[in-house]
N, C-alpha and C positions, 0 to 999 in steps of 0.2 A: 121564292125556294125554302123548303123546311127548315126551321131552325135547327143548327147543331145536334144530334143527340147527346143527350148528359149520361156519361158511364157513371152505374150504379155504384164503383167504388169512390171514382172522385166525387161525383155530387152527394151521395149519402157518409162520406167520409168530411165534410169540411160545413156539416148542419149538425148542427148543438142538441138537435131533437132527435138525429137517426138514433134506434137502438134496437135491437133485440125483442120482437114480441109474441115471437112463438116457442115453444118450450116442451117439455115433454108431458105436460099435465092436458094437452090438444091431444085428443083421440080420434077425432070425424074430421073431416075434411070439412063440413059446417062448422064445426066450431072454430077452425085454422079463419074462416071467411069469416067470420065474424068479428075477431083478435084483428084481424088484417083491414076490415072496413073505416078505421080512422085514415087510414094512410091511403085508401085505395085513389084519392082523388088528386095526390100529390104524392106518387110513384117514387120520385127523387129521397124521398125521404127514407123509404124502404131498405133495410136491413138488408145486403147479400147474404148471409143466412137464415134469415128468413126464406127466400127464394129456395135455395139449398135443403132446405126443411120439406116446403112442400114438394119438390121433386122426388128427395128420398123417398118420403110417405107416401108417393103415391096416389097425391091428390091430383090426378090427370087434368081434370074438369078445371079446377081452382088456376093450376097453371097456364093454363093456356087463356082464361081469362087475363089472368097478368099480364101476360106477355102481348097479349090482343091491345090492352090498356095503354101498356108502356110503348107501344109505336103512337098512338093518338097523343100522348103527353111527351114525346120525341125523346124518352126515356132510354136509354141502352144497356140491359138484363142479360145481352149476350152470354158474358163471361162465364157470370152464376151460375147461367141455366149451361152453360156449356159443363160446366166442370160439376155439376150436378151430374148430369144425364150420364156423363162417363164413369163418374162413381157408381152409379146403379145398374151401367151396361157393365164394368167389370166383377161387380159381384155377381150378376146372372152369367156371366163367361165363367167363371169361377165355380159355380155351381155345378153347371153342365158338364165340366170337366172332372167335378168329384161323382159322375156318376158311373166311371171306370174306376173299377176298387183298388188301382192300382195307381191311381194317380199321384199319392198321397207318398209313394215310392217314388225315392230319385234313382236314375237309370246310370247305370253305371259306365263309365265312355273310357276308353283310352285315346287321349287327343294325340292328334300330331303335330310334329315339330322338326326341325332344323336345326343342324349345326355345324358348328367350324372349329377348328384348333390352330393353334401357334405351338410354341416349344412349352408355352409353359401355362397356358388356360384352354378351357373347352366353351365354346359359347354358343347356349341354346336360346329356340326362341320358342313357346307351347302357343299353340293355336286352340282356343277353344273350339274345337270340330274333327268330325272324323276323317276329313279331307281338307288339304292346304286352299285348293280354290271355293270350298264351298264357304255358305256364310255359318256363321256360328253364335255362341253366347258372346255379349256385348257386359250385363250387368254378372259378373261372378265376385263372388264373396270367400271368405275364411280360407285365403291360400294358407296352408299347411304347406312347412318344406324341410327335409333334411339329408343332412351331408354325414354320411357315416362310411369312412373307410372308402370304398371303390362305390359306394350307394347312395343315386342321388334318388330321392320319391319327392311323389310331389301331389298334392289332394288341392282341388276348389269345387265349391258349388256356385250352380249358376242354373239361368232359363233362358229358354231358347224355343221361340215358335208356341209357347204355351207350355212345354214340358219342362220339367225339372232334372238338371243331370248334376252327378258326382263325376266329376273328372279326376282321374288318376293314372299318374304315369310312375314307372319303379324302371329305373336303371342300373342294373351292374357295369360299370365302367370296366375296360382294359387293365388300369390298373388303381392304385388307390387316388384320395381327394382329399387335399387338405382344407379341410371345414373353416380353419380361421381366415383364411384368404377368400372365402368363395360368397359370392353375395348373391342375389336376385330381386328382381323388381316384379309388381305388377300394376306398375302405371300406364302402361299402355292401353288402350281399348281393346280389347278383345284378343289379346295377349299377353304370355309371360315371359318372364327372359331372365335367363341365370347366367352367372358367368363362375364356372367352376375349376378351381386353385389347383392343376396336378400339383404332387406332393413332390414327383422328381420331373428335372426340366430333359423331355425325351418326346418326339414325337412319337404318335402313337398311326399303330397302320392302321386301326377301324377306331367306334366310341364304345361298342360293347366288349364285356368278356368272352360271350360265343360266337364266334363267328359265323357261326350258322342263323343265330337268333337275327332276322331284318328286323321286326317291329314296328312303328309307325313313324321311325325317323328318316329324313334322309340328309345328304350334303348339302349346306350350302352353297354352292359353288362360287356364287357371285361372291361371298364372305370370303373365300375359303382364295378365292384369286389375290385379295386384296392382303392377306394374311401371308399368304407366301411370299410376298414380295417385301416384308420386313425380316422374315424366320428365314432361314435355311437349313434345317436340324434337316437330318436323315432320321427316319422311320425306323424304332426296333420291332424284331419280332415277336418276341414276349417281354412279358413284364413276373415280378412276383407272384399277381392272380392267378394269370393263366395256368405257370407252372403249377400253383395250388392245386387248380382242379384237376391236374393231370395227377396228382401225388407227388411230385416232384418238385426238386429247388432249383430256383434260379440263380444261372451262372450270369453276373454283368460282365465278365473276360468274353464270352464268345455268345453272350446274348442267347441261351438253351436253356431246356428244361433239361436238368442232369438227375438221375438217381441218388446221389450223394455231391459232397463237395468236393470230394478228395480227386478228381478230375477235373475240377474247375483251377483253370490256371491262374497263379497268382494270389487270388483269395480261394483255401481251401477250409476256412472254418467257416460252419451254419450259424447263423446269425438266432440268437434266442425270441429277439422280438420280431423279429421280419422273418421272410419263405426266400432269404438270398443267403451267398456265398460271399463270406468277407474276412477280414482279419485285421491285426494293427496296421495303423496310419501307415502310407508309405513314402508319398510327396510331401512335401514341405510346401507353403504357399508360391506362387509365382515371384508376387511381389505384394508389400502393403503399403499402403500410400497414407500420409498424413500431413495434416499443414494446419498451424495454429492460426487460429483466425480471430484469437485476440490479442488485439494490438497494446495492451498493458504487460506493462513489464512484471513479470514475477507470477502469471497466471496463463497457461494453456488450456484453449478450445478446441474442438474438429472435432473430425468424424475419420475415423479409424477404417479406413477400404483393404481385404483384405481380396488378395486374388488366386483362387484355386479352380484350374481349367475342369475337374472331375470330383466334384464333393457326393459321389455315391457313396462312398465308404468314409467319409466324413461325418460326426453328428455336431462336433463347435468346435472352437478354438477358443485356447488358451491364452490368454494375453498378458505378459509380464512387462514392470516396466522397470528401469534403473539404471547403474553409468556400468559402461565397459570399457576394455582397451581398444582402441580404433584398431592397431593390426592384429590383436586376437580376440576376435569378438566371444565371449562368456556370459551366461545367464547366470552363473550359478548363483549372485547375489541378487538376483531381480526379484519383486514384489509382485506376486500375482493381482494383476487390475482388474479382470471378469473373465467370464468363460462367455463367449460369444456363440448361439446357434445357429448352426449353418443354416446358408438362405438357398436352398437347392434350386430356386426359381431363376437362379442366377450365377455367373462364374463368379461376381461379387458379394460378398458379405460387408456389412456396414454396422459400426457401433458409435455412436456419438458420445465423448467423454467432454467431460467439463470438468473447470477448477483445478484441473491439473499441475502442481507445483513443479516450477524446474528444479533440479537437485543443485546443491550449493557446492562453492568450492570445488572447482573441476580440474584436475590435472592437465596438461598442455595437450597427453598424449589418450587424454578421456574425453568420450561422447555419452549422451544422454540417446536413451534406444528403448522401444519394446522390439519386444520377442514374441513372438506368434507359434503356438505348437497347435496342428491338427489333431482333433481326439477324437476317439469312440469307445463303445463298449469294451474293447480288446484292449484298451491303452491310449496312451497318449505317444505319440511319433517324439523321440529326444533332438533331434536336428530341428531349430529352428528358422524363421526367417525374421532379419532385424531391420528396423527402420530408425535411422535416427533422427532423432526428436530436435527441433531448436526453437529456444523460448522466442514467437516474435515478436516484434512493439517497435514502430515509429518513436524518432525522437521526442523526446519531453518537450524540448525548448524549440522554439522558431527563430527563424533571422532575425536582428536587432533594428536593420535598419535598411533602406534600399534608395539609392540618389539615380536618377536619370535623368538625361537632359537632349531631348533628339535635334538634330544636325541636319534632317534630310529635308531637304526642301517641298519632296514631291506630296500630296495633299492622300493622308491615309497610310503613308508608308513613315516606317522609322529607323533611322541611326543612330548610332553612338552606343558611348558606353555606359553599360549598368553597372553600378558599384555594390556589394550586399556586404552589410556588417554582421556575421555569424558568429556566435556563443562559442566559446571553448566549451564543446561538448564533441568528445569521441566517435559518439554515435548517429553524427551526424555524417553523410558523406555526400551528400549532394545537394544544391539548393533548386528545386523546381521551379520554373517562371513560369505565368499564365497571363493571356491577358483577361483582365475582369470589369468587373461594372458596378458603379455605387449608387443603388438606388436611393428617394429625396429618405428615405425613412433612416440610410446609414447601411443600411445591408449589403455587403458585398458576395456579388457570386462570381463566376467563372460566367464568359460568355456562351460559347456554345462548345460545339465538334473541335472548332477550329481554334479556339482560344490558348492550346499548348504552345508555348515557345521553344526551351529547351531545358537541359537539366545540366547545369554544371557544377563541374567538382567542387565540393566545398573547402575553403582555407579555415581549420579550427583551432589555430594558433592565434589566433588573435587579429591577423593580419586581415584585411580586405579579398573578397573573394569577387572577381571581375566576370562579365564577357560581353563581346563586342558584337553588337545588334546590328545588319547591314542590311539594308532594304527591307524590312520585315513588313508585311501588311498587316493593318491592324482591323480585326473582324470588325463585323457591322456591329454598334453599339459601345463599343469596348469606350472606356473611359480611363481606364491606369492600368497597373503591373500589379502581378500577386504572388508572393514568395513563399516556398512555401521550405522546411526543413525536410532533407527526404533520406532514406537507407534502403538496406537491399529490399525490407519487406514492407517500404510506403514511404507516403509521405503522412505529415500530421495536417491533417485538415484545420484541426481546430488551434494551429498556434501560428499565424500568421502574417507578415507587412503588406497592406494594402497603398500605392502612392498613385496618385492622380498623374496623368503626362498630357503635356501641351505639343500636342503636334505642328510642328514648327513647319510655315510654309513661306515658300517665296514669292513675291507678289505674282498676282495673273495668272494664276498655277493652274484654275478649272480649265473642266473641258469645254465650258460655255463664257467667251470674253464678258456676254453682256452681266455674267451673274457672278464673275472675279473679282476681285478687291483688286485697288494697287495698278490697274493697269496704267500703261501710258497714255496719255492724251494723244488724240490724232492730228497730225499736223496740218494747219490750214494752210499755210504755202510756205514757198521758199525763197529767197534773194538772191542775186543772182551774184557770181563766186567776184569776190573783190580782187580775190590774188590772180595779178597780172602771172605770176609766173609757171608756169607747165608744170604737173604735178602736186601743185600745192591748192587748197579750195580753204578761200575766207567766206563764211553764208551767214545768214541768220537764219532759223527756222522759228513759226507762229504758229503753236497749237490752240485747237480747242478752249483748252481749260489749262488750268497751273496745273504741275506736278503735283502729285501725292506728299504729303511735307512728311512720310514717317519711310520713305524709301531713295535712293540714290538714283542718278541715270546714266545708262550708259548708249554709247552709239557706236555702232560699225559701221561699216564702209561693206554693200554687197553688192555681190554682181546680178542680182534680181531683186524683184520686191516680195520675196517670200521673207519668212521669220525662223526657216529651219538653222540659220547658223550653220554654214557649212565651213568645210576645213578651210578655206580660203576668205571667210570673214576676217575684217581686221579692224580690232578696237580702237577707236581713234582714246590716244591717253587724255586722262581726265584734265592737265594742266593747259591741255586746248579749248577744253569746254567753260564756258561763262552761261551760268542759269541763271534768270531773271523770271519772274512768274510765270507766264504762259509762253515764255522766249528761251532759245536755246544758241549761244554766238559760238562757231569755229573761226578759231582765227590760227589761218596757214597752218592745217591739216593734210599731213604727209600722205599723198592717194601710195604710191608704189614705191617700197624702198629697194636695197640691195637686192637681185636676185628676182626681184617679184613683177609678175608681167599681166597679172591681173587685170581687167578691165573691169576696176569698179564702176557702174552706175546710179548707186543708190546708196540713202542714209538710212539706217533703221533704228529706231530709238527705242531701248528697250529701258524698263525697272529693274533693281535689284535691292536685296536687300543680303545680310548677313549667311543667310541660307541658300541663294542662288538668283539667279536673271531669270526674268518672265516668259513664260511661254510665248506670251503674243509681245508684238511689237508693233509701232508705227511706220510707216516705210514709203519713203518719197524718192521720185527722181532727181539730180543736178547734172550740171556740166562746165566741165574742168574749162573756165573762160583759155587760159595761155595753152593749154594742148591744141596740140595739130587735128586740123579735122580728120574725117575718116579717107579722104583720098589720099591728102598732105601724109598722112602716116603711110601709106601704104606704100604712096611714089615720092620719096622727098625731095625729087629736081623738083614738084609742080609747085615746091613755094616757092623757088629760086627766081629772082627778078629774070624779066625776061630782058634780051639783049636789043639794042635795035640796029636793025640795018644799015 
């Protein structure tokens, strides 16, 4: 096998002796050959720039000799040679194209485009080609974009198939464009995109002002279908621009072009700054919304949201702030906060407010409020929409102490009374309780979405707030309870009390007996009943191991070997039991009392503590020696002595 060829870039770069040998002092091919002679035997030391110099200067014989020698030395010069040849070929092709006297001139092309619209925007996609399904220029430079009134213009330079082009597109749109909110991007290869923000929220019947002009654009039906799912606005027939082209004025009420505004219903005055009929504002906002998002006392932040269905005749909103009588609202003493430009692309106009101070010394029949007035060039509507303002804040202090002891014996279940000591603070309305967990570093967090327990009405007169928890499941990972103070506006998450909780469990309460603790040991044997009297038993039960020391023992009379403790199971009184290590003695335990007719057949041993009785038991059958047999019980005569004949 031939050794792997050395790359001229890899080999030459790693050899310290490699350096450029050829420069502008070389005039002939012979000069170049003489200069390269020292490295001819070791071409791995030849710099890539020297190969490119030989090719670009058309020293073809020398280039051929070098390539042939590189094969013998297994040195790869292909990259440098190909790069140099490509440069020479491109220059030659460029020279051929210059034979055309108009080659240096850019051919002007009107590119094709696709468009779609929503109620608020026009979406344009321009392809650098004269046909949508034909190839176009990829490398396009210097895009220039202008948004001016209802005009969109675009120019860019590019090359395709060896020709230079200037792409130019000018669109006189149906209605005005808002330059501030319009955007464009030339990032897509071979395409240009633009989003034109409409100055008014209306569905256009077409893109261009002149309905007879087709241009190079077509509607993007797929995109339009998607946009139609989001917007449902009906298309208008005319605009200020279409009416201006007819030397008429636009009437928004009738959506028609009129000779003058005297016949435009409701709006009979021409607007100096636009070609439409208008007049003083007539309608106040439908609603004004504001919620204080700053939970500190004495300062209000939030977004003022003004809703007005028809914004055509409104240019701005005057926002005032002050105190007013709740029953008889008046803004005569209000101070002007701001004048907010109307948002014509939505029925909502918003304004962020920060650092607003609540008013002091409010009477019981007074309220803080915003008053919002529509305004245009004809004046301000005197009928305002009011919005009551409240200084939202969470309680400053949190609970002082929390106590809880679980009394539920089931695993991961809690029962008991939660006691919360609350500070004397009338701003505290409730105490919110959550399950929480405490990390090793002491950080306390809520467990998950199931961490919420309840919100209990707070007693802030110095007494203790209480909540009774019943069979509440503990979320996975919970280690304690978190208590927050709370009011109408929320919880104070920075001031809280956390307590660890102990999940109290009855003995042997797990789902798997082998993995549970304090289970009753299994019974090895039981002695024969030593009580001769019927309906009483005296027996001793031996167990495989002693009973756990921290639990008590409970023995039930049962009708079968199961441990489900049916309603007819009977607990043997403790005074009838005597426990000795791994033995349990039953002394004259009564089976059936008055009115009881159960046929008890087994003794079921359970363990118990203050939280309940074990889930599992140890069961063993017994026999009442003094009781009649089954046959005798069914036929009393069978137990009588037989008479002799």
